[in-house]
mmJSON file of the N, C-alpha and C atoms, coordinates in Angstrom:
{"data_MODEL":{"atom_site":{
"group_PDB":["ATOM","ATOM","ATOM","ATOM","ATOM","ATOM","ATOM","ATOM","ATOM","ATOM","ATOM","ATOM","ATOM","ATOM","ATOM","ATOM","ATOM","ATOM","ATOM","ATOM","ATOM","ATOM","ATOM","ATOM","ATOM","ATOM","ATOM","ATOM","ATOM","ATOM","ATOM","ATOM","ATOM","ATOM","ATOM","ATOM","ATOM","ATOM","ATOM","ATOM","ATOM","ATOM","ATOM","ATOM","ATOM","ATOM","ATOM","ATOM","ATOM","ATOM","ATOM","ATOM","ATOM","ATOM","ATOM","ATOM","ATOM","ATOM","ATOM","ATOM","ATOM","ATOM","ATOM","ATOM","ATOM","ATOM","ATOM","ATOM","ATOM","ATOM","ATOM","ATOM","ATOM","ATOM","ATOM","ATOM","ATOM","ATOM","ATOM","ATOM","ATOM","ATOM","ATOM","ATOM","ATOM","ATOM","ATOM","ATOM","ATOM","ATOM","ATOM","ATOM","ATOM","ATOM","ATOM","ATOM","ATOM","ATOM","ATOM","ATOM","ATOM","ATOM","ATOM","ATOM","ATOM","ATOM","ATOM","ATOM","ATOM","ATOM","ATOM","ATOM","ATOM","ATOM","ATOM","ATOM","ATOM","ATOM","ATOM","ATOM","ATOM","ATOM","ATOM","ATOM","ATOM","ATOM","ATOM","ATOM","ATOM","ATOM","ATOM","ATOM","ATOM","ATOM","ATOM","ATOM","ATOM","ATOM","ATOM","ATOM","ATOM","ATOM","ATOM","ATOM","ATOM","ATOM","ATOM","ATOM","ATOM","ATOM","ATOM","ATOM","ATOM","ATOM","ATOM","ATOM","ATOM","ATOM","ATOM","ATOM","ATOM","ATOM","ATOM","ATOM","ATOM","ATOM","ATOM","ATOM","ATOM","ATOM","ATOM","ATOM","ATOM","ATOM","ATOM","ATOM","ATOM","ATOM","ATOM","ATOM","ATOM","ATOM","ATOM","ATOM","ATOM","ATOM","ATOM","ATOM","ATOM","ATOM","ATOM","ATOM","ATOM","ATOM","ATOM","ATOM","ATOM","ATOM","ATOM","ATOM","ATOM","ATOM","ATOM","ATOM","ATOM","ATOM","ATOM","ATOM","ATOM","ATOM","ATOM","ATOM","ATOM","ATOM","ATOM","ATOM","ATOM","ATOM","ATOM","ATOM","ATOM","ATOM","ATOM","ATOM","ATOM","ATOM","ATOM","ATOM","ATOM","ATOM","ATOM","ATOM","ATOM","ATOM"],
"id":[1,2,3,4,5,6,7,8,9,10,11,12,13,14,15,16,17,18,19,20,21,22,23,24,25,26,27,28,29,30,31,32,33,34,35,36,37,38,39,40,41,42,43,44,45,46,47,48,49,50,51,52,53,54,55,56,57,58,59,60,61,62,63,64,65,66,67,68,69,70,71,72,73,74,75,76,77,78,79,80,81,82,83,84,85,86,87,88,89,90,91,92,93,94,95,96,97,98,99,100,101,102,103,104,105,106,107,108,109,110,111,112,113,114,115,116,117,118,119,120,121,122,123,124,125,126,127,128,129,130,131,132,133,134,135,136,137,138,139,140,141,142,143,144,145,146,147,148,149,150,151,152,153,154,155,156,157,158,159,160,161,162,163,164,165,166,167,168,169,170,171,172,173,174,175,176,177,178,179,180,181,182,183,184,185,186,187,188,189,190,191,192,193,194,195,196,197,198,199,200,201,202,203,204,205,206,207,208,209,210,211,212,213,214,215,216,217,218,219,220,221,222,223,224,225,226,227,228,229,230,231,232,233,234],
"type_symbol":["N","C","C","N","C","C","N","C","C","N","C","C","N","C","C","N","C","C","N","C","C","N","C","C","N","C","C","N","C","C","N","C","C","N","C","C","N","C","C","N","C","C","N","C","C","N","C","C","N","C","C","N","C","C","N","C","C","N","C","C","N","C","C","N","C","C","N","C","C","N","C","C","N","C","C","N","C","C","N","C","C","N","C","C","N","C","C","N","C","C","N","C","C","N","C","C","N","C","C","N","C","C","N","C","C","N","C","C","N","C","C","N","C","C","N","C","C","N","C","C","N","C","C","N","C","C","N","C","C","N","C","C","N","C","C","N","C","C","N","C","C","N","C","C","N","C","C","N","C","C","N","C","C","N","C","C","N","C","C","N","C","C","N","C","C","N","C","C","N","C","C","N","C","C","N","C","C","N","C","C","N","C","C","N","C","C","N","C","C","N","C","C","N","C","C","N","C","C","N","C","C","N","C","C","N","C","C","N","C","C","N","C","C","N","C","C","N","C","C","N","C","C","N","C","C","N","C","C","N","C","C","N","C","C"],
"label_atom_id":["N","CA","C","N","CA","C","N","CA","C","N","CA","C","N","CA","C","N","CA","C","N","CA","C","N","CA","C","N","CA","C","N","CA","C","N","CA","C","N","CA","C","N","CA","C","N","CA","C","N","CA","C","N","CA","C","N","CA","C","N","CA","C","N","CA","C","N","CA","C","N","CA","C","N","CA","C","N","CA","C","N","CA","C","N","CA","C","N","CA","C","N","CA","C","N","CA","C","N","CA","C","N","CA","C","N","CA","C","N","CA","C","N","CA","C","N","CA","C","N","CA","C","N","CA","C","N","CA","C","N","CA","C","N","CA","C","N","CA","C","N","CA","C","N","CA","C","N","CA","C","N","CA","C","N","CA","C","N","CA","C","N","CA","C","N","CA","C","N","CA","C","N","CA","C","N","CA","C","N","CA","C","N","CA","C","N","CA","C","N","CA","C","N","CA","C","N","CA","C","N","CA","C","N","CA","C","N","CA","C","N","CA","C","N","CA","C","N","CA","C","N","CA","C","N","CA","C","N","CA","C","N","CA","C","N","CA","C","N","CA","C","N","CA","C","N","CA","C","N","CA","C","N","CA","C","N","CA","C","N","CA","C","N","CA","C","N","CA","C","N","CA","C"],
"label_alt_id":[null,null,null,null,null,null,null,null,null,null,null,null,null,null,null,null,null,null,null,null,null,null,null,null,null,null,null,null,null,null,null,null,null,null,null,null,null,null,null,null,null,null,null,null,null,null,null,null,null,null,null,null,null,null,null,null,null,null,null,null,null,null,null,null,null,null,null,null,null,null,null,null,null,null,null,null,null,null,null,null,null,null,null,null,null,null,null,null,null,null,null,null,null,null,null,null,null,null,null,null,null,null,null,null,null,null,null,null,null,null,null,null,null,null,null,null,null,null,null,null,null,null,null,null,null,null,null,null,null,null,null,null,null,null,null,null,null,null,null,null,null,null,null,null,null,null,null,null,null,null,null,null,null,null,null,null,null,null,null,null,null,null,null,null,null,null,null,null,null,null,null,null,null,null,null,null,null,null,null,null,null,null,null,null,null,null,null,null,null,null,null,null,null,null,null,null,null,null,null,null,null,null,null,null,null,null,null,null,null,null,null,null,null,null,null,null,null,null,null,null,null,null,null,null,null,null,null,null,null,null,null,null,null,null],
"label_comp_id":["MET","MET","MET","HIS","HIS","HIS","TRP","TRP","TRP","ILE","ILE","ILE","LEU","LEU","LEU","HIS","HIS","HIS","GLU","GLU","GLU","LEU","LEU","LEU","LEU","LEU","LEU","ASN","ASN","ASN","GLU","GLU","GLU","TRP","TRP","TRP","GLY","GLY","GLY","LEU","LEU","LEU","GLU","GLU","GLU","LEU","LEU","LEU","GLN","GLN","GLN","HIS","HIS","HIS","LEU","LEU","LEU","ASN","ASN","ASN","PRO","PRO","PRO","THR","THR","THR","GLY","GLY","GLY","VAL","VAL","VAL","LEU","LEU","LEU","HIS","HIS","HIS","ILE","ILE","ILE","ALA","ALA","ALA","GLY","GLY","GLY","PHE","PHE","PHE","VAL","VAL","VAL","THR","THR","THR","MET","MET","MET","CYS","CYS","CYS","GLU","GLU","GLU","ALA","ALA","ALA","PHE","PHE","PHE","LEU","LEU","LEU","GLY","GLY","GLY","MET","MET","MET","GLU","GLU","GLU","PRO","PRO","PRO","HIS","HIS","HIS","VAL","VAL","VAL","ASP","ASP","ASP","PHE","PHE","PHE","PHE","PHE","PHE","ARG","ARG","ARG","ARG","ARG","ARG","MET","MET","MET","PHE","PHE","PHE","SER","SER","SER","ARG","ARG","ARG","ARG","ARG","ARG","ALA","ALA","ALA","LEU","LEU","LEU","SER","SER","SER","GLU","GLU","GLU","GLY","GLY","GLY","LYS","LYS","LYS","PRO","PRO","PRO","LEU","LEU","LEU","ARG","ARG","ARG","ILE","ILE","ILE","VAL","VAL","VAL","PRO","PRO","PRO","VAL","VAL","VAL","GLY","GLY","GLY","GLY","GLY","GLY","PHE","PHE","PHE","ALA","ALA","ALA","LEU","LEU","LEU","GLN","GLN","GLN","LYS","LYS","LYS","LYS","LYS","LYS","SER","SER","SER","SER","SER","SER","ALA","ALA","ALA"],
"label_asym_id":["A","A","A","A","A","A","A","A","A","A","A","A","A","A","A","A","A","A","A","A","A","A","A","A","A","A","A","A","A","A","A","A","A","A","A","A","A","A","A","A","A","A","A","A","A","A","A","A","A","A","A","A","A","A","A","A","A","A","A","A","A","A","A","A","A","A","A","A","A","A","A","A","A","A","A","A","A","A","A","A","A","A","A","A","A","A","A","A","A","A","A","A","A","A","A","A","A","A","A","A","A","A","A","A","A","A","A","A","A","A","A","A","A","A","A","A","A","A","A","A","A","A","A","A","A","A","A","A","A","A","A","A","A","A","A","A","A","A","A","A","A","A","A","A","A","A","A","A","A","A","A","A","A","A","A","A","A","A","A","A","A","A","A","A","A","A","A","A","A","A","A","A","A","A","A","A","A","A","A","A","A","A","A","A","A","A","A","A","A","A","A","A","A","A","A","A","A","A","A","A","A","A","A","A","A","A","A","A","A","A","A","A","A","A","A","A","A","A","A","A","A","A","A","A","A","A","A","A","A","A","A","A","A","A"],
"label_entity_id":["1","1","1","1","1","1","1","1","1","1","1","1","1","1","1","1","1","1","1","1","1","1","1","1","1","1","1","1","1","1","1","1","1","1","1","1","1","1","1","1","1","1","1","1","1","1","1","1","1","1","1","1","1","1","1","1","1","1","1","1","1","1","1","1","1","1","1","1","1","1","1","1","1","1","1","1","1","1","1","1","1","1","1","1","1","1","1","1","1","1","1","1","1","1","1","1","1","1","1","1","1","1","1","1","1","1","1","1","1","1","1","1","1","1","1","1","1","1","1","1","1","1","1","1","1","1","1","1","1","1","1","1","1","1","1","1","1","1","1","1","1","1","1","1","1","1","1","1","1","1","1","1","1","1","1","1","1","1","1","1","1","1","1","1","1","1","1","1","1","1","1","1","1","1","1","1","1","1","1","1","1","1","1","1","1","1","1","1","1","1","1","1","1","1","1","1","1","1","1","1","1","1","1","1","1","1","1","1","1","1","1","1","1","1","1","1","1","1","1","1","1","1","1","1","1","1","1","1","1","1","1","1","1","1"],
"label_seq_id":[1,1,1,2,2,2,3,3,3,4,4,4,5,5,5,6,6,6,7,7,7,8,8,8,9,9,9,10,10,10,11,11,11,12,12,12,13,13,13,14,14,14,15,15,15,16,16,16,17,17,17,18,18,18,19,19,19,20,20,20,21,21,21,22,22,22,23,23,23,24,24,24,25,25,25,26,26,26,27,27,27,28,28,28,29,29,29,30,30,30,31,31,31,32,32,32,33,33,33,34,34,34,35,35,35,36,36,36,37,37,37,38,38,38,39,39,39,40,40,40,41,41,41,42,42,42,43,43,43,44,44,44,45,45,45,46,46,46,47,47,47,48,48,48,49,49,49,50,50,50,51,51,51,52,52,52,53,53,53,54,54,54,55,55,55,56,56,56,57,57,57,58,58,58,59,59,59,60,60,60,61,61,61,62,62,62,63,63,63,64,64,64,65,65,65,66,66,66,67,67,67,68,68,68,69,69,69,70,70,70,71,71,71,72,72,72,73,73,73,74,74,74,75,75,75,76,76,76,77,77,77,78,78,78],
"pdbx_PDB_ins_code":[null,null,null,null,null,null,null,null,null,null,null,null,null,null,null,null,null,null,null,null,null,null,null,null,null,null,null,null,null,null,null,null,null,null,null,null,null,null,null,null,null,null,null,null,null,null,null,null,null,null,null,null,null,null,null,null,null,null,null,null,null,null,null,null,null,null,null,null,null,null,null,null,null,null,null,null,null,null,null,null,null,null,null,null,null,null,null,null,null,null,null,null,null,null,null,null,null,null,null,null,null,null,null,null,null,null,null,null,null,null,null,null,null,null,null,null,null,null,null,null,null,null,null,null,null,null,null,null,null,null,null,null,null,null,null,null,null,null,null,null,null,null,null,null,null,null,null,null,null,null,null,null,null,null,null,null,null,null,null,null,null,null,null,null,null,null,null,null,null,null,null,null,null,null,null,null,null,null,null,null,null,null,null,null,null,null,null,null,null,null,null,null,null,null,null,null,null,null,null,null,null,null,null,null,null,null,null,null,null,null,null,null,null,null,null,null,null,null,null,null,null,null,null,null,null,null,null,null,null,null,null,null,null,null],
"Cartn_x":[0.564,0.109,1.06,0.322,1.518,0.818,2.096,1.647,0.908,0.585,-0.087,-1.734,-2.002,-3.242,-3.262,-2.633,-2.51,-2.776,-1.956,-2.173,-3.788,-4.284,-5.504,-6.385,-6.359,-7.432,-7.615,-5.765,-6.053,-6.554,-6.681,-6.787,-8.54,-9.201,-10.317,-11.057,-9.881,-10.637,-11.196,-10.952,-11.854,-10.63,-11.17,-10.736,-10.379,-9.916,-9.763,-11.107,-11.709,-12.982,-14.594,-14.043,-14.964,-14.487,-13.764,-13.628,-14.063,-14.76,-15.54,-14.591,-14.449,-13.52,-13.046,-14.115,-13.755,-12.533,-12.908,-12.093,-10.98,-10.869,-9.087,-8.564,-9.353,-8.232,-8.414,-9.026,-8.258,-7.305,-7.262,-5.985,-4.835,-5.264,-3.928,-3.554,-4.213,-4.211,-3.384,-4.019,-3.043,-1.623,-1.454,0.04,1.259,0.199,0.906,1.222,0.774,0.329,1.53,1.37,2.507,4.187,3.925,5.501,5.962,5.021,5.826,5.878,4.352,4.692,5.16,5.27,5.252,6.814,6.911,8.33,8.331,7.202,7.254,6.958,6.731,6.105,4.908,3.911,2.506,2.483,1.222,0.916,-0.552,-0.378,-2.065,-2.809,-2.014,-2.56,-2.919,-2.093,-2.292,-3.44,-3.487,-5.068,-5.938,-6.368,-7.432,-7.721,-6.892,-6.986,-7.727,-7.531,-8.035,-9.141,-9.48,-10.816,-11.626,-12.644,-13.756,-14.019,-14.293,-14.846,-16.272,-16.641,-18.376,-18.34,-19.195,-19.158,-20.731,-20.855,-22.185,-22.919,-23.617,-23.797,-25.678,-25.554,-26.537,-27.032,-28.167,-28.781,-28.689,-28.617,-28.665,-28.152,-27.063,-26.255,-25.965,-25.725,-25.016,-23.875,-23.487,-22.478,-22.144,-20.637,-20.235,-20.346,-21.393,-21.524,-20.367,-20.748,-19.488,-18.722,-19.327,-18.525,-18.822,-17.772,-18.043,-18.74,-19.027,-19.36,-18.775,-17.444,-17.018,-16.707,-16.82,-16.701,-16.073,-14.738,-13.953,-14.627,-14.621,-15.039,-14.002,-13.253,-12.514,-13.234,-13.058,-12.979,-13.435,-14.608,-14.423,-13.418,-12.775,-11.854,-12.756,-12.764,-13.818,-12.617],
"Cartn_y":[-1.378,-0.008,1.413,2.182,3.597,3.962,4.873,5.976,6.494,7.16,8.597,8.098,6.546,5.811,5.632,5.068,4.834,6.539,7.577,8.568,9.254,8.789,9.54,8.56,7.522,6.862,6.889,6.89,7.637,8.756,9.556,11.026,10.661,9.9,10.471,9.122,8.656,7.604,6.308,5.5,4.961,3.276,2.522,1.15,1.231,0.599,0.285,-0.717,-1.064,-1.546,-0.332,0.667,2.055,2.449,2.641,3.246,2.442,2.876,2.441,2.451,1.273,1.385,2.683,3.377,5.179,5.221,5.564,6.058,6.008,4.74,3.892,3.922,4.325,4.53,5.945,7.461,8.352,8.899,7.702,8.087,7.216,6.225,5.734,6.151,6.712,7.763,8.959,9.734,10.945,10.221,9.254,9.139,8.772,8.271,7.721,9.216,10.313,11.269,12.287,12.409,12.993,12.459,11.517,10.691,10.683,9.676,9.642,10.811,11.973,12.814,14.37,14.282,15.969,15.689,14.214,14.297,14.692,14.879,15.008,13.88,13.858,13.191,13.48,12.608,13.221,13.56,14.72,15.556,15.556,15.32,14.908,16.544,17.344,19.338,19.413,18.751,18.651,17.933,16.677,15.974,16.465,16.8,18.035,18.56,19.664,20.989,19.986,19.117,18.656,17.528,16.655,16.253,16.298,16.409,16.314,15.174,14.72,13.579,13.825,12.628,12.312,11.656,11.414,9.526,9.472,7.976,7.768,7.12,7.597,6.96,6.196,5.619,4.601,4.987,4.485,3.907,5.057,4.74,5.817,5.629,6.144,7.519,6.998,8.162,7.896,7.151,6.371,5.461,5.202,5.464,5.215,3.625,3.698,2.713,1.78,0.297,-0.508,-1.235,-1.163,-1.476,-0.113,0.562,1.694,2.524,3.057,4.226,5.613,5.553,6.721,6.764,8.043,8.5,9.76,9.601,11.181,11.502,12.367,13.394,14.72,14.693,15.664,17.251,17.913,19.399,20.148,20.576,21.465,22.702,22.934,23.995,25.223,26.4,27.415,28.674],
"Cartn_z":[0.005,-0.068,-0.006,-1.239,-1.115,0.365,0.52,1.853,1.669,1.255,0.674,1.334,0.65,0.77,2.19,2.749,4.431,4.978,4.996,5.565,5.551,3.829,3.825,4.8,4.569,5.274,6.392,7.095,8.415,9.012,7.923,8.032,8.313,7.336,7.485,8.458,8.899,9.74,8.818,7.489,7.064,6.897,6.809,6.292,4.797,4.128,2.566,2.151,2.769,1.822,2.129,2.703,2.663,1.635,0.658,-0.722,-1.631,-2.644,-3.38,-4.843,-6.181,-6.929,-7.225,-8.139,-8.258,-7.529,-6.161,-5.397,-5.047,-5.262,-5.415,-6.426,-7.108,-9.014,-8.957,-8.663,-8.524,-7.576,-6.495,-5.611,-6.246,-7.026,-7.427,-8.587,-9.371,-10.324,-10.478,-9.096,-8.343,-8.341,-7.252,-6.954,-8.382,-9.438,-10.655,-11.628,-11.637,-12.169,-11.489,-9.707,-9.245,-9.55,-9.698,-9.317,-11.037,-11.295,-13.451,-14.018,-13.856,-15.05,-14.083,-12.804,-12.404,-11.734,-11.343,-10.7,-9.509,-8.8,-7.244,-6.217,-5.016,-4.355,-4.146,-3.839,-3.611,-2.543,-2.393,-1.255,-0.553,0.542,1.169,0.54,1.059,0.643,-0.552,-1.871,-3.38,-3.101,-2.802,-3.282,-2.695,-1.131,-1.203,-1.607,-2.501,-3.326,-4.888,-5.385,-6.658,-6.664,-4.791,-4.708,-3.851,-3.7,-2.529,-1.944,-0.918,-0.487,-0.079,0.339,0.817,1.16,2.912,2.836,2.952,2.69,2.41,3.925,4.244,5.593,5.73,7.11,7.389,8.549,9.045,10.302,11.425,12.648,13.931,14.538,15.336,14.717,13.107,12.815,11.216,11.363,10.418,10.241,8.658,8.313,7.202,6.544,5.423,4.973,5.065,5.144,5.263,4.399,3.279,1.783,0.652,0.274,-0.667,-0.397,1.206,1.693,1.685,0.748,0.724,-0.442,-0.944,-2.122,-2.676,-3.34,-3.855,-4.977,-5.446,-6.616,-6.63,-8.51,-8.61,-8.807,-7.863,-7.95,-9.21,-9.357,-10.726,-10.618,-11.487,-11.937,-11.873,-10.922,-11.587,-11.396],
"occupancy":[1.0,1.0,1.0,1.0,1.0,1.0,1.0,1.0,1.0,1.0,1.0,1.0,1.0,1.0,1.0,1.0,1.0,1.0,1.0,1.0,1.0,1.0,1.0,1.0,1.0,1.0,1.0,1.0,1.0,1.0,1.0,1.0,1.0,1.0,1.0,1.0,1.0,1.0,1.0,1.0,1.0,1.0,1.0,1.0,1.0,1.0,1.0,1.0,1.0,1.0,1.0,1.0,1.0,1.0,1.0,1.0,1.0,1.0,1.0,1.0,1.0,1.0,1.0,1.0,1.0,1.0,1.0,1.0,1.0,1.0,1.0,1.0,1.0,1.0,1.0,1.0,1.0,1.0,1.0,1.0,1.0,1.0,1.0,1.0,1.0,1.0,1.0,1.0,1.0,1.0,1.0,1.0,1.0,1.0,1.0,1.0,1.0,1.0,1.0,1.0,1.0,1.0,1.0,1.0,1.0,1.0,1.0,1.0,1.0,1.0,1.0,1.0,1.0,1.0,1.0,1.0,1.0,1.0,1.0,1.0,1.0,1.0,1.0,1.0,1.0,1.0,1.0,1.0,1.0,1.0,1.0,1.0,1.0,1.0,1.0,1.0,1.0,1.0,1.0,1.0,1.0,1.0,1.0,1.0,1.0,1.0,1.0,1.0,1.0,1.0,1.0,1.0,1.0,1.0,1.0,1.0,1.0,1.0,1.0,1.0,1.0,1.0,1.0,1.0,1.0,1.0,1.0,1.0,1.0,1.0,1.0,1.0,1.0,1.0,1.0,1.0,1.0,1.0,1.0,1.0,1.0,1.0,1.0,1.0,1.0,1.0,1.0,1.0,1.0,1.0,1.0,1.0,1.0,1.0,1.0,1.0,1.0,1.0,1.0,1.0,1.0,1.0,1.0,1.0,1.0,1.0,1.0,1.0,1.0,1.0,1.0,1.0,1.0,1.0,1.0,1.0,1.0,1.0,1.0,1.0,1.0,1.0,1.0,1.0,1.0,1.0,1.0,1.0,1.0,1.0,1.0,1.0,1.0,1.0],
"B_iso_or_equiv":[0.0,0.0,0.0,0.0,0.0,0.0,0.0,0.0,0.0,0.0,0.0,0.0,0.0,0.0,0.0,0.0,0.0,0.0,0.0,0.0,0.0,0.0,0.0,0.0,0.0,0.0,0.0,0.0,0.0,0.0,0.0,0.0,0.0,0.0,0.0,0.0,0.0,0.0,0.0,0.0,0.0,0.0,0.0,0.0,0.0,0.0,0.0,0.0,0.0,0.0,0.0,0.0,0.0,0.0,0.0,0.0,0.0,0.0,0.0,0.0,0.0,0.0,0.0,0.0,0.0,0.0,0.0,0.0,0.0,0.0,0.0,0.0,0.0,0.0,0.0,0.0,0.0,0.0,0.0,0.0,0.0,0.0,0.0,0.0,0.0,0.0,0.0,0.0,0.0,0.0,0.0,0.0,0.0,0.0,0.0,0.0,0.0,0.0,0.0,0.0,0.0,0.0,0.0,0.0,0.0,0.0,0.0,0.0,0.0,0.0,0.0,0.0,0.0,0.0,0.0,0.0,0.0,0.0,0.0,0.0,0.0,0.0,0.0,0.0,0.0,0.0,0.0,0.0,0.0,0.0,0.0,0.0,0.0,0.0,0.0,0.0,0.0,0.0,0.0,0.0,0.0,0.0,0.0,0.0,0.0,0.0,0.0,0.0,0.0,0.0,0.0,0.0,0.0,0.0,0.0,0.0,0.0,0.0,0.0,0.0,0.0,0.0,0.0,0.0,0.0,0.0,0.0,0.0,0.0,0.0,0.0,0.0,0.0,0.0,0.0,0.0,0.0,0.0,0.0,0.0,0.0,0.0,0.0,0.0,0.0,0.0,0.0,0.0,0.0,0.0,0.0,0.0,0.0,0.0,0.0,0.0,0.0,0.0,0.0,0.0,0.0,0.0,0.0,0.0,0.0,0.0,0.0,0.0,0.0,0.0,0.0,0.0,0.0,0.0,0.0,0.0,0.0,0.0,0.0,0.0,0.0,0.0,0.0,0.0,0.0,0.0,0.0,0.0,0.0,0.0,0.0,0.0,0.0,0.0],
"pdbx_formal_charge":[null,null,null,null,null,null,null,null,null,null,null,null,null,null,null,null,null,null,null,null,null,null,null,null,null,null,null,null,null,null,null,null,null,null,null,null,null,null,null,null,null,null,null,null,null,null,null,null,null,null,null,null,null,null,null,null,null,null,null,null,null,null,null,null,null,null,null,null,null,null,null,null,null,null,null,null,null,null,null,null,null,null,null,null,null,null,null,null,null,null,null,null,null,null,null,null,null,null,null,null,null,null,null,null,null,null,null,null,null,null,null,null,null,null,null,null,null,null,null,null,null,null,null,null,null,null,null,null,null,null,null,null,null,null,null,null,null,null,null,null,null,null,null,null,null,null,null,null,null,null,null,null,null,null,null,null,null,null,null,null,null,null,null,null,null,null,null,null,null,null,null,null,null,null,null,null,null,null,null,null,null,null,null,null,null,null,null,null,null,null,null,null,null,null,null,null,null,null,null,null,null,null,null,null,null,null,null,null,null,null,null,null,null,null,null,null,null,null,null,null,null,null,null,null,null,null,null,null,null,null,null,null,null,null],
"auth_seq_id":[1,1,1,2,2,2,3,3,3,4,4,4,5,5,5,6,6,6,7,7,7,8,8,8,9,9,9,10,10,10,11,11,11,12,12,12,13,13,13,14,14,14,15,15,15,16,16,16,17,17,17,18,18,18,19,19,19,20,20,20,21,21,21,22,22,22,23,23,23,24,24,24,25,25,25,26,26,26,27,27,27,28,28,28,29,29,29,30,30,30,31,31,31,32,32,32,33,33,33,34,34,34,35,35,35,36,36,36,37,37,37,38,38,38,39,39,39,40,40,40,41,41,41,42,42,42,43,43,43,44,44,44,45,45,45,46,46,46,47,47,47,48,48,48,49,49,49,50,50,50,51,51,51,52,52,52,53,53,53,54,54,54,55,55,55,56,56,56,57,57,57,58,58,58,59,59,59,60,60,60,61,61,61,62,62,62,63,63,63,64,64,64,65,65,65,66,66,66,67,67,67,68,68,68,69,69,69,70,70,70,71,71,71,72,72,72,73,73,73,74,74,74,75,75,75,76,76,76,77,77,77,78,78,78],
"auth_comp_id":["MET","MET","MET","HIS","HIS","HIS","TRP","TRP","TRP","ILE","ILE","ILE","LEU","LEU","LEU","HIS","HIS","HIS","GLU","GLU","GLU","LEU","LEU","LEU","LEU","LEU","LEU","ASN","ASN","ASN","GLU","GLU","GLU","TRP","TRP","TRP","GLY","GLY","GLY","LEU","LEU","LEU","GLU","GLU","GLU","LEU","LEU","LEU","GLN","GLN","GLN","HIS","HIS","HIS","LEU","LEU","LEU","ASN","ASN","ASN","PRO","PRO","PRO","THR","THR","THR","GLY","GLY","GLY","VAL","VAL","VAL","LEU","LEU","LEU","HIS","HIS","HIS","ILE","ILE","ILE","ALA","ALA","ALA","GLY","GLY","GLY","PHE","PHE","PHE","VAL","VAL","VAL","THR","THR","THR","MET","MET","MET","CYS","CYS","CYS","GLU","GLU","GLU","ALA","ALA","ALA","PHE","PHE","PHE","LEU","LEU","LEU","GLY","GLY","GLY","MET","MET","MET","GLU","GLU","GLU","PRO","PRO","PRO","HIS","HIS","HIS","VAL","VAL","VAL","ASP","ASP","ASP","PHE","PHE","PHE","PHE","PHE","PHE","ARG","ARG","ARG","ARG","ARG","ARG","MET","MET","MET","PHE","PHE","PHE","SER","SER","SER","ARG","ARG","ARG","ARG","ARG","ARG","ALA","ALA","ALA","LEU","LEU","LEU","SER","SER","SER","GLU","GLU","GLU","GLY","GLY","GLY","LYS","LYS","LYS","PRO","PRO","PRO","LEU","LEU","LEU","ARG","ARG","ARG","ILE","ILE","ILE","VAL","VAL","VAL","PRO","PRO","PRO","VAL","VAL","VAL","GLY","GLY","GLY","GLY","GLY","GLY","PHE","PHE","PHE","ALA","ALA","ALA","LEU","LEU","LEU","GLN","GLN","GLN","LYS","LYS","LYS","LYS","LYS","LYS","SER","SER","SER","SER","SER","SER","ALA","ALA","ALA"],
"auth_asym_id":["A","A","A","A","A","A","A","A","A","A","A","A","A","A","A","A","A","A","A","A","A","A","A","A","A","A","A","A","A","A","A","A","A","A","A","A","A","A","A","A","A","A","A","A","A","A","A","A","A","A","A","A","A","A","A","A","A","A","A","A","A","A","A","A","A","A","A","A","A","A","A","A","A","A","A","A","A","A","A","A","A","A","A","A","A","A","A","A","A","A","A","A","A","A","A","A","A","A","A","A","A","A","A","A","A","A","A","A","A","A","A","A","A","A","A","A","A","A","A","A","A","A","A","A","A","A","A","A","A","A","A","A","A","A","A","A","A","A","A","A","A","A","A","A","A","A","A","A","A","A","A","A","A","A","A","A","A","A","A","A","A","A","A","A","A","A","A","A","A","A","A","A","A","A","A","A","A","A","A","A","A","A","A","A","A","A","A","A","A","A","A","A","A","A","A","A","A","A","A","A","A","A","A","A","A","A","A","A","A","A","A","A","A","A","A","A","A","A","A","A","A","A","A","A","A","A","A","A","A","A","A","A","A","A"],
"auth_atom_id":["N","CA","C","N","CA","C","N","CA","C","N","CA","C","N","CA","C","N","CA","C","N","CA","C","N","CA","C","N","CA","C","N","CA","C","N","CA","C","N","CA","C","N","CA","C","N","CA","C","N","CA","C","N","CA","C","N","CA","C","N","CA","C","N","CA","C","N","CA","C","N","CA","C","N","CA","C","N","CA","C","N","CA","C","N","CA","C","N","CA","C","N","CA","C","N","CA","C","N","CA","C","N","CA","C","N","CA","C","N","CA","C","N","CA","C","N","CA","C","N","CA","C","N","CA","C","N","CA","C","N","CA","C","N","CA","C","N","CA","C","N","CA","C","N","CA","C","N","CA","C","N","CA","C","N","CA","C","N","CA","C","N","CA","C","N","CA","C","N","CA","C","N","CA","C","N","CA","C","N","CA","C","N","CA","C","N","CA","C","N","CA","C","N","CA","C","N","CA","C","N","CA","C","N","CA","C","N","CA","C","N","CA","C","N","CA","C","N","CA","C","N","CA","C","N","CA","C","N","CA","C","N","CA","C","N","CA","C","N","CA","C","N","CA","C","N","CA","C","N","CA","C","N","CA","C","N","CA","C","N","CA","C","N","CA","C","N","CA","C","N","CA","C"],
"pdbx_PDB_model_num":[1,1,1,1,1,1,1,1,1,1,1,1,1,1,1,1,1,1,1,1,1,1,1,1,1,1,1,1,1,1,1,1,1,1,1,1,1,1,1,1,1,1,1,1,1,1,1,1,1,1,1,1,1,1,1,1,1,1,1,1,1,1,1,1,1,1,1,1,1,1,1,1,1,1,1,1,1,1,1,1,1,1,1,1,1,1,1,1,1,1,1,1,1,1,1,1,1,1,1,1,1,1,1,1,1,1,1,1,1,1,1,1,1,1,1,1,1,1,1,1,1,1,1,1,1,1,1,1,1,1,1,1,1,1,1,1,1,1,1,1,1,1,1,1,1,1,1,1,1,1,1,1,1,1,1,1,1,1,1,1,1,1,1,1,1,1,1,1,1,1,1,1,1,1,1,1,1,1,1,1,1,1,1,1,1,1,1,1,1,1,1,1,1,1,1,1,1,1,1,1,1,1,1,1,1,1,1,1,1,1,1,1,1,1,1,1,1,1,1,1,1,1,1,1,1,1,1,1,1,1,1,1,1,1]
}}}
């Protein structure tokens, strides 16, 4: 597991199964873009500027859906 994935999961209080497949793809693509194309280490602050997050909750009290309950979305460039 790449260290940035580990750091993001710890920051959000998630486990790997909480991410949906698209979220995993966003993180993997971000790491590839930083390391292969930009020639830099990925940085969590840079990731936050590019992506927004959203938890899919259920139950009372609200808790994140056990599998695929956390989504990432690219922020619009306005």
